Every structure is written in structure tokens, then in C-alpha cells.
C-alpha positions in Angstrom: -29.7 110.3 -1.5 -25.8 111.1 -1.7 -23.9 108.1 -1.0 -21.6 107.5 2.2 -17.6 107.7 2.4 -16.0 104.7 0.9 -14.2 104.6 4.4 -16.9 103.2 6.5 -17.5 100.5 4.6 -14.0 99.6 6.5 -15.9 99.6 10.1 -19.2 98.5 11.5 -20.7 100.8 14.3 -19.8 100.0 17.7 -20.5 96.3 19.3 -21.8 98.4 22.6 -24.1 100.8 21.1 -25.7 98.2 19.2 -26.0 95.7 22.2 -27.1 98.7 24.7 -30.1 99.3 21.6 -30.8 96.2 22.1 -31.1 96.3 25.8 -33.1 99.2 25.8 -35.3 98.1 23.5 -36.0 94.4 25.6 -36.3 97.2 29.0 -38.6 99.2 27.4 -40.7 96.0 26.1 -40.8 95.1 29.9 -38.3 92.7 30.0 -35.6 93.6 32.7 -32.2 92.8 31.9 -28.7 93.5 34.2 -26.0 94.7 31.9 -22.6 93.1 33.5 -21.3 94.1 30.1 -20.1 97.1 30.2 -17.2 98.7 31.9 -18.4 102.7 32.8 -17.7 103.1 36.4 -21.1 103.1 38.7 -19.4 104.8 41.6 -19.3 108.7 41.9 -16.4 110.6 41.6 -15.3 112.0 45.1 -17.8 114.4 46.7 -15.3 117.0 46.4 -14.5 117.2 43.2 -18.1 117.1 42.5 -18.1 120.3 44.6 -15.3 122.1 43.0 -16.6 121.6 39.1 -20.3 123.6 40.5 -18.6 125.8 42.5 -16.2 126.6 39.0 -19.9 126.5 36.9 -21.8 129.2 39.0 -18.6 131.6 38.0 -19.9 134.0 35.2 -16.2 134.0 33.5 -15.5 130.1 33.0 -17.9 129.7 30.3 -15.1 130.6 27.4 -13.4 128.8 24.9 -10.2 127.2 26.6 -6.4 127.0 25.5 -6.3 123.7 23.4 -3.6 123.0 25.6 -5.6 123.5 28.7 -4.4 125.2 32.0 -0.4 125.1 33.2 -2.1 123.7 36.6 -4.2 120.7 35.4 -1.1 119.8 33.0 0.8 120.7 36.5 -1.4 118.2 38.4 -0.9 115.1 35.7 2.6 116.3 35.8 2.6 115.5 39.8 0.6 112.5 39.6 2.8 110.9 36.7 5.5 111.2 39.7 3.3 109.9 42.6 1.8 107.2 40.6 4.3 106.3 38.2 8.2 108.0 39.5 8.3 109.4 35.9 9.0 112.2 35.5 7.1 115.1 32.7 7.5 118.6 31.9 4.1 119.8 32.6 5.2 123.0 29.7 5.1 120.5 26.5 5.6 117.1 27.6 2.1 116.8 28.2 -1.1 117.1 26.7 -4.9 116.8 28.2 -7.2 115.3 25.6 -11.4 115.0 25.4 -10.7 111.7 26.7 -8.2 108.8 25.9 -10.4 107.6 22.7 -9.9 111.2 21.4 -6.1 110.6 21.7 -6.1 107.5 19.6 -7.5 109.5 17.3 -5.0 111.7 17.5 -2.4 109.7 17.4 -3.3 108.3 14.4 -3.9 111.2 12.7 -0.3 113.1 14.1 1.2 109.7 12.8 0.0 107.5 10.3 -0.5 108.4 6.6 -2.5 106.2 3.9 -1.1 103.1 3.1 1.1 103.2 6.4 1.2 99.8 8.8 -0.3 99.3 12.6 0.5 97.1 15.1 -2.7 96.2 17.0 -3.2 93.4 20.0 -6.0 90.6 19.2 -7.6 90.7 21.5 -7.6 94.4 22.0 -10.0 97.2 22.0 -11.8 97.7 19.3 -10.7 100.9 18.7 -7.9 100.8 17.9 -8.2 98.7 14.4 -11.1 100.4 13.5 -9.8 103.6 13.8 -6.8 103.1 11.3 -9.2 102.0 9.1 -11.0 104.8 9.2 -7.8 106.5 8.1 -7.0 104.4 5.5 -4.2 102.1 7.3 -2.7 98.8 7.2 -3.2 97.0 10.3 -1.3 94.1 11.8 -3.1 92.3 14.3 -0.4 90.5 16.3 -1.2 87.4 18.7 -2.0 87.4 22.3 -3.0 84.5 24.1 -3.4 82.9 27.1 -0.3 80.1 26.6 2.1 82.9 26.1 0.6 84.7 29.0 -1.4 87.5 26.6 1.7 89.1 26.1 3.1 89.7 22.5 5.5 86.8 21.2 8.6 88.6 20.1 9.8 85.8 18.4 6.7 85.4 16.1 6.3 89.1 15.3 10.5 89.3 14.4 8.8 86.8 11.5 5.9 89.9 10.5 6.9 92.1 7.5 7.8 95.5 9.1 9.1 97.1 6.8 5.6 100.2 6.5 4.5 100.1 10.2 5.5 103.0 12.1 3.2 102.6 15.4 2.3 99.4 17.5 -0.7 99.9 20.1 -0.3 98.2 23.3 -2.7 98.2 26.5 -1.2 97.1 29.5 -2.6 96.8 31.9 -4.2 94.8 29.4 -7.9 94.9 28.8 -9.8 92.4 28.1 -7.4 89.5 29.8 -6.0 92.0 32.7 -3.0 90.9 31.9 -0.5 93.2 34.6 2.4 95.5 33.3 5.8 94.3 34.2 9.0 95.3 33.7 10.2 92.6 31.5 7.2 93.0 29.1 8.0 96.8 29.1 11.9 96.3 28.7 10.7 93.9 25.4 8.6 96.5 24.3 10.8 99.8 23.7 13.9 97.2 22.9 11.7 95.8 20.2 10.1 99.3 18.6 13.9 101.1 19.1 15.3 97.7 17.1 12.3 98.9 14.6 11.9 101.9 14.2 8.6 101.9 15.5 5.9 104.2 17.9 4.7 102.4 21.1 1.6 103.8 22.6 0.1 101.9 25.6 -3.0 102.6 26.7 -3.1 103.0 30.8 -6.1 103.8 31.6 -6.5 100.7 34.2 -4.0 101.0 36.1 -5.1 102.1 39.7 -7.7 99.2 39.4 -6.9 96.0 41.8 -3.4 96.7 40.9 -0.7 96.3 43.3 2.0 97.6 40.9 1.8 100.3 38.7 3.8 101.1 35.7 3.9 103.2 33.0 5.8 102.7 29.9 7.8 106.0 29.7 9.7 104.8 32.9 11.4 103.2 30.4 12.2 104.8 27.1 13.7 108.1 29.5 14.5 110.2 26.6 10.7 109.7 25.5 11.8 108.5 21.5 10.0 105.8 21.1 6.6 106.0 23.1 3.5 107.3 23.9 1.4 106.8 26.4 -2.4 107.2 27.2 -4.2 107.8 30.2 -7.7 109.0 31.5 -9.5 109.8 34.5 -12.8 107.5 33.7 -12.1 104.6 35.1 -9.5 105.1 38.5 -11.3 108.5 39.5 -14.6 107.3 38.6 -15.5 110.5 36.1 -16.3 108.3 32.5 -18.3 110.9 31.1 -16.5 113.9 32.2 -13.8 113.1 29.1 -10.9 114.3 30.6 -7.9 112.4 29.2 -3.9 112.7 28.6 -1.4 111.6 26.1 2.1 111.9 27.8 6.0 112.3 25.3 8.2 113.8 23.4 7.3 117.8 22.6 7.6 117.4 19.2 5.2 114.3 19.7 3.0 116.6 21.7 3.3 119.0 19.2 1.8 116.9 16.3 -1.0 115.6 18.3 -2.4 119.3 18.8 -1.2 120.0 15.8 -4.5 117.3 15.0 -6.8 118.2 17.6 -6.2 122.0 17.3 -8.3 121.3 14.5 -10.8 119.3 15.8 -12.2 120.6 19.3 -12.2 123.4 20.8 -10.3 123.1 24.5 -11.8 121.6 27.6 -14.1 123.0 29.8 -13.1 124.8 32.5 -15.4 124.0 35.4 -13.9 120.3 34.4 -10.5 121.2 34.7 -10.7 122.8 37.9 -12.5 119.6 38.9 -10.0 117.4 37.6 -6.7 119.1 39.4 -9.2 118.1 42.4 -9.3 114.5 41.9 -5.4 114.2 41.1 -5.0 115.1 44.2 -6.6 112.7 46.0 -5.1 110.0 48.5 -3.8 106.7 48.3 -6.5 106.0 50.3 -9.6 107.2 47.9 -8.0 104.8 45.6 -8.0 101.8 48.2 -11.7 101.8 49.4 -12.7 102.3 45.7 -10.6 98.9 45.0 -12.7 97.1 48.5 -15.9 97.6 46.8 -14.6 96.5 43.1 -12.3 93.5 45.1 -16.4 93.1 46.7 -17.8 92.5 42.9 -15.1 90.3 41.7 -15.5 88.0 43.9 -19.6 87.7 42.8 -18.4 88.1 39.6 -16.0 84.0 40.1 -18.9 82.8 41.3 -21.0 83.5 38.4 -18.5 82.5 36.4 -17.8 78.8 38.2 -21.8 78.6 38.1 -21.4 78.5 34.1 -18.1 76.2 34.7 -15.7 78.9 32.8 -12.1 78.9 34.0 -10.8 82.6 35.4 -7.1 82.4 35.4 -4.8 84.1 38.4 -3.4 87.1 38.6 -5.7 89.5 36.4 -6.1 93.3 37.6 -8.4 95.3 36.6 -12.3 95.9 36.8 -13.2 92.9 34.5 -12.7 89.5 34.9 -12.1 87.6 31.7 -13.0 83.6 31.8 -13.0 80.8 29.0 -15.7 79.5 28.2 -15.9 75.0 28.9 -15.6 73.5 26.5 -18.9 72.0 25.9 -20.4 75.1 24.6 -20.0 75.5 21.0 -20.4 78.5 19.6 -19.7 81.8 22.2 -22.0 84.2 20.7 -24.6 82.1 21.0 -24.0 81.3 24.7 -24.2 84.7 25.9 -27.4 85.0 23.4 -28.7 82.7 25.5 -28.2 84.1 28.9 -29.3 87.4 27.6 -32.4 86.4 26.2 -33.3 83.6 28.6 -31.4 84.2 31.8 -32.3 88.6 31.2 -28.3 88.6 32.3 -25.8 90.6 29.4 -22.2 89.7 29.9 -19.6 90.8 27.0 -18.5 87.5 24.2 -14.9 87.9 23.7 -15.0 87.9 19.9 -16.1 91.2 19.9 -12.4 92.2 21.1 -10.5 90.1 18.2 -10.4 86.6 17.2 -8.4 85.2 20.1 -11.5 86.4 22.4 -13.5 83.6 20.2 -13.7 81.2 23.7 -14.0 83.6 26.1 -16.1 86.0 27.8 -15.9 89.2 30.1 -17.3 90.4 33.0 -17.2 93.8 34.2 -17.5 95.0 38.0 -19.1 97.8 37.4 -22.4 97.1 39.0 -23.2 96.8 42.9 -22.9 93.5 44.8 -27.0 93.2 44.6 -27.3 93.5 41.2 -24.4 90.5 40.6 -26.9 88.3 43.5 -29.6 89.1 41.9 -27.7 88.4 38.3 -26.5 84.7 40.0 -30.4 83.8 41.3 -31.5 84.3 37.4 -28.7 82.6 36.1 -29.6 79.8 38.3 -32.9 79.7 37.3 -32.1 79.7 34.1 -29.4 76.7 34.7 -31.9 74.6 36.2 -34.2 74.9 33.5 -31.9 74.3 31.1 -30.9 70.7 32.7 -34.3 70.1 33.3 -34.7 69.9 29.1 -32.0 67.2 29.3 
């Protein structure tokens, strides 16, 4: 047998990949599991978006390889979307690069800017891909702390004490996943000042900006010359198109060209009908987003009922498609508590530790399930809790 590459020793299989397989096996054996853990939108895209995909796919000349930069029409639609949504003007010719999902962008940005031995700053808690991709590329990782005491925002006094000499890139994610912390003007100003002071490229991952959020912001607004900031965005969450794999990276022309240099050696462009449908999606009116958010708001209220039943504390002001909550003091091991819910109540909730050590006393519920599923989960947890009380 041929030995696998050393780099795989640095990373594990993605948590949700393993957990979803476990849930599939439980379902196969006859155990019904209600999954409140995964952030994959269950709501459909707008009907006219799907119709555009189908119509375009029927055209026999739309199935060839496409430009690595994607069509001018898609880039123009993304540019207008950023003007309308974030009041940020970007040149669609050379400041926008469509991607096959923003997760792809994390890899290509890392490949374009980081050498083995360089250092990257990643949030704790935060999206696990920032850290795992760095490790796959032989890049050193410094985790910077986000804590409830500091409002789940970077502690810039603490960061000033870090050895930042070899840091080239810093990942941020506001609105923040998993905590739901919104972006603020002061936060983005501080982050840009920090990046400029330390000559660091700041990368904001911004897919949750329109989910239950009244203040949409882009970090690019605070770096008009685009010298120290990049932003990732996608249609996965805000447009219910997660499986379509449509994302974008936005920033300075030279940075976009560097990312394209990496990207063009890996994929072969985005399927043209998907690009046509994405243009249609990006043109949806604000009313469409409001209707989607009304559904998520009703689900959030159901999620809060579940969290209240298991004595968890939910902080105010969260945005995005998840609810982040602190477990009560009497729960010693959060992962054991989560497994107890899964195996004995048949409800899966994500443990916060998946996102870093600072998430150890927290759990996360996704809003990507119907109100009926939330009601069923509430009833199952109620029965589970009653049985536990009988044993006391």
C-alpha cells in the first residue's frame, strides 16, 4: 500500500461529514433523527431562478467549458448586488471573481498568498476550514480568541501581544458563524486599521449578511483602495442555493489575478446555465429576502423554545441562520450532552467545540428545518427530559 501524504496527518475528516454518516446509519437501522445541526437551506430558490437554469440548460450550445472569470453578465450582476446591498462599488472587469462556492475561495486565497512557514490568524471559534486549509498547505496557524465577554469580537489589545512578524493573512467572518455576532462600523474600522498597521491581508467571509440582519455591511467599504482587504460571499445561504456552488471573491485587481492564477489550474469554469440563473437570483428584490427572513424568524422562536427547555442561555442581537447558546453549568461535558440528545431523544444539535476550544460550553441550532420539525424536536426533548427527571 502507498503511504498517504504527511499533510493529511494534520487534519481530520470534517466533523459534519462523520456525523452525517452516523445519522444516516441510525436512520438506516430504523431510528428517526431530527437534524437541527446542519446549515444547509431547506427552502427552495426563487422559482424564476430555477426556470432560468432549466431554460438555459435546454440550449444545446450552453454545455461547453466556460471562462475561468465567468461571464461579464455574472460579474456585472455581482457588482450591482454589492452596490445595492453594501454601497460598495467594484469594477466587474477586474475586482470580482466568481467562484464555485466561497469554500473554494478559502483554498485559492490561501494558495495565492501563503507559503509554507507563513502564519495565518484564524478565529476561535470559527469556521473549521480556515484552519484545516492552512494546515494542508503547511502554513502556521495562530488562533485569536473570540469570547462572549468580548462580544465575540477580536481583542485588539491581546492581538498586539502576539508575534505577528510572519502573519500575512487574517480570517474574519462577520456576521459571525457560529455565534451570530453582527458586523459593526467600529469593528470593521478597527480590523482595517489593525491590518494596515501590521501589513496583513484581511479576508472577511460574508455569506450570512442578509439572513435576519438589518444592517448589511462589507469590510471593503472601509478599505476604499482595497490594499488590505478581500471579501468572500456566496449565494448559498441568502439565495437558498447551497448545492449550486456559486460564490465570489472581491478585492484589488492584483489580488484577484493572483487568486485566478491558482483557480485556473484546478477547475474549468462554472456551468453556463448556473451562471444565467445566478444573474437572475442576484436581481431579486428586497421583498424576496424579507419573506425568507420571516420564515427564519418563526423558526428562531421555535429554536429558542428548545434551548429554553434544556436550560441554555441565548444572547440577544444574534443574526444569521443559526442560534448560538451557552449550556447550563450543571452540564459537565457538552459533547456527552449532545450525544445523549442524539441517541436518546433522536435530535441532533451541533456542539460548539466543533468550531474551536472557545465554543466548548456552547451549542448551535440551525434554522434550516421546518416549524413542524422544530415542534417534533421540542416534543421529543420534552419526553427525554421527563425520563431523565424520573431517574433522579
